[in-house]
N, C-alpha and C positions, 0 to 999 in steps of 0.2 A: 466623440465629436461628429464623426460621419453619421452615426446613428441619429443624433439630434438633427443634423442637416437633412437627412433622408426623410425623417418624420415631418420636418417643416415643409419640405417640398411636396410631400403627400397631402398635407393639409391644404396647401395652396392650390394643388391640382383639383382637389375635391371642391374647393370654393369656386374655382373657375368653371368646373363642370356644372355646378348648381346654377350658376348665372346663365350659362349658355343653353341650358335646357329649360329655363323658366318660360321661354316662348316656344311654341310648337309642341308642347306637352300639355296634357290636361291637368295641370297642377293648380290652376286658378291663381297664379301669381303674376304680377307685373315685374319687369326686370329689376326694380329696386327692392323687391322682396315684399311689397305690400300685397297681402292676400286679398283677392276679390271677395267682397262681402264680409271682410273681417271687421270686428268691432273697432270703432275709432278709439284712439288712446284716451285715457281718463281725462287728460287736460284739454281734450277737444270739446268737452261740455256736451256730449251727446248721450250721456246717461248709461255708460257701461257700468257693470256692477262695481268696478273699482272706483269710479268717479261719481256715481249717483249720490247726491246729497253733500258732496264735498264742495267747500267754498271755491276752491280753485277751479272746479268744473263749471262754474257759472260765470267765469270771466267773460264779459261781452266780446263777441267776435264778429267781424263784418261778414257779409254774405258774398262779397266779390262779384264774379260774373253770374248773374241770375240765369236760370234755365227753366224750361217748362217741360214736364213729362205728362203723358196722357195716361192716367190711371183708368183701368177697366171699371173700377167702382166709383171713382170720384170725378172723372173728367180731367180737365187741365189743372195741374198743380204746380205751383212755383217752388223751385228749390234753390239752394245756394250753390256755390261753385263745386262743392263736394257731393252734390246730389242729395243733400238732406232736405227733407220737407220743411217748409215754413208754415207757421200757424198764426191764427188771429183769435182773440179772446172776446166773447160777447159782452163781457163786463167792461171792456175798454170803450172808448168813443173815437169816432173818426172826425167829427165836426163839433168842436175842435179836436184834433188828435190828443189823446190822453191814455196813458197806461195805468191800469189799476192792478198790476201784478208786481209785487215786491216781496222781499224777505223770503220766506219759505217757498212761496210761489215761484220765485226765480230759480230755485234749485231744480224744480221739476220742469220749468219752462224757461230755459236760458234765453236771455234777451239777445236779439240780433242787433249788433251795433251799427249805427250809421257810419258812413265813411266812403271808401272807394267802392261804390256799388254800381254795376252796369246792368242796364235792362237786357232781358232776354231778347234775342232776335225776333222781330215781328210783333213786339209788345210796345205799349205806350210808355216811353221813358218819363213822361210828365207825371205818371202815377207814383214815381219814387220820391219820397220825402223823408223828413225826420221829425222827431219830437224830443223835447228836453224832458227827461225824467225827473222825479222829485229829488234824486241824488245828484242831479246836474249832468249826468251822462246823456249822450245822444243815442236815440234808438231809431232804427230803420222803420219807415212806414210805407205801405202800399195803399194807394187810394185813401190815405189818412189813417189807416189801421196799423197800429204797432205790430211788428213782426217778432215771432219767437221760434225757437226750435223745441223739440220735446226730448227730455233726457233719456227716455226709454226707446227712442229710435236709435238703432245701432248701425244699420246698413243703409247705403244710398237707396232711396225708393221706399223705405219704411214709412208708414203713416199710422203708427200705433196711437198717436194722439187724437185721431179723428173721433169727434163726438164725446171725448172725455168730459164727464160732469155735465154733459148737455150744453157746454159753453165754449169748448175748444174745437176749432175746425181748420182743416188744411186750407191754405189760401190760394185763390186763383191769381193770375198775373195782375189783375186790377185791384186786388185787395178784398174782393168779395169772397164768399164761401165757395170753395170748389164744388161743382155739381155737374153731373152728366147732363149734356144738352145745354149748358149755360151759354155756349157760344153759337148755338143754332138750334139744337134739339130736333133736327130733322132725322129721317130714317138713315141717311148716309152717315151722320155723326154717330148714331147708335151702332151702326155696323162697324165703324172704325174703332169704337171703344172695345169691340170684341177681339181685336187683333192682338197677337202676342207682342211682347216688347220689340222683338225683331222676327220677321217672317219673310216669306218669299211670295212675290207676285209675278204672274206671267204677263209681261209687257208685249204688245203686238209687234213692236219693232225690235226690242232689245232681247226678248226672251225672258228667262227667269232672272229676276233681280231682287235684292234685299230691300225691304221697306221697314219703317219704324212702326210704333204703336198707332200712329195717326194715318198710316198708309203712305207716308211720304218717302220718296226715293232716297236711298242711302248711297253716298259716294265715297271714293277714295281719291287722294291727291298723289300724283306720281312723284312729287318731290319729297314726300315722306319716306321713311324707311321703317321696316319691321324689326330688324335686329342689327345694330342697336335700335330700339324704338325711339324715333325722333319725329318731330313735326316741323314742317316748313310753313304752316299756316298759323300766324300769330297776329295780334293787334287787330288792325282794320280788316284783315282777311276773315276773321271770325264773325264779322258782321254779315258777310255774304255766305259764309260756310260755317254755320253753328255746329259745334261738336255734338255727337250723339252721347248723351249722358249714360252712365253705367246701367246695364241691364242684367237682371238675374239670369244665369245660364239656363235655368229651368223655365224661364219665360221667353223661350225662343222656339221656332218651328222651321225645320227644313234647312237650317244653315249649319256650316261646319262648326264643331265645338272646339277643335284644336286651336290653341292660342287665343281663346276667348277670355281676355284679361282686361283689367282696368289700367289705363295709361295715366300715370301721375305726371301731367305735363309740367314743364318748367314755370308756366304762368300760374300754377296752382289749381287749374281746372282738371277735373277727372273726366276721362274720355273712354268710351267703349272701343275695343278693338275686335277685329275678326282675324284670326290667324296672325295676331300681333300687328295688324295694319290699323292705324287710327281711322275712324269712320266719321262722316259728317252728313248733314242735310244741306240743302241749298235754299237760301232766302228767296231766290227767284222762282221757286216752285210754289204756286199759290194753293194747289189742292192735290189730294191723293191722285196718283196717276201721272202727274206732271214729271217730265224728265228734262227740264230746261237746263239743268246743269251738265248734261251729257256732252263731253268733248270740249267744255269751255277751256279756252287757252291751250288746248291740246294736252292738258294736265289733269283734268277732272273727269272721272268716269264712274258710272253706276257699278255697283258691286254684285258679283255673282254669288250664289250660295256657298261656293268653295273659296270665297274671298278674292278671286281674280277680278281684274278689270274687264268690264264688258265693252267690247267694241274698240278697244285701244289698239293702235297700230303695233305690230310686232317689232 
């Protein structure tokens, strides 16, 4: 009896140790055990080997909170709440909206269902719409174009569907084809596109701070916690402080890699962390180099390369 009890306690201790070391160690896991960059489950409809071509894998799923990431190759690309790229099909029409992808096509290009979809911060919410498909289901549209995912995209940020068949393209936030320079095309925009997903900028007032792929300042919220990983910014707060979507660890320059994990937030949004701290940008920053979020409410501060708050009172 004692032998069994001791074995049980040992197993429990190992489980607790595994949880408490998930953050602060370079294991690439979030506290709930989700590996960063791991393949989505087959029933997620994202085309893992187990689910590709399976009818259950094509069950329409809403996009939730839309986000925008700046691809070095494609420019601004719209993603769903899990960081998965959304696509448009040249054989569809936007005026009027109509989908021409059905049957076998849907297995490779899962439909994005209309429903509880929220516009990404700084984008035009009026571009969001829906179209009734031939089978009676409702599909999300952006700028009139029906939206899809690609079954062979496995990780957040994948864009394996770009250019497939010369008819499938990643979507920009307005439903147009994502393209470098589409939002301006000036030299500054081209330079921003060369930035890593997260890197370091020398600010004249704050010193070294972390910036995203667009060169926008990255912030932390003092009311969040790193372990257990929690967020105090929800609902309307996210309109002012959009989360930083998951970034590949190899797509970073100059920042700490410890605790570089994806946070599966309670609201279903996936958020990047540095040293297990959730990170954000500020809607009040209009251009690269802005630091208008610094010190807001005495709780929001720019992030140093080692994950610490910049300029926060001790």
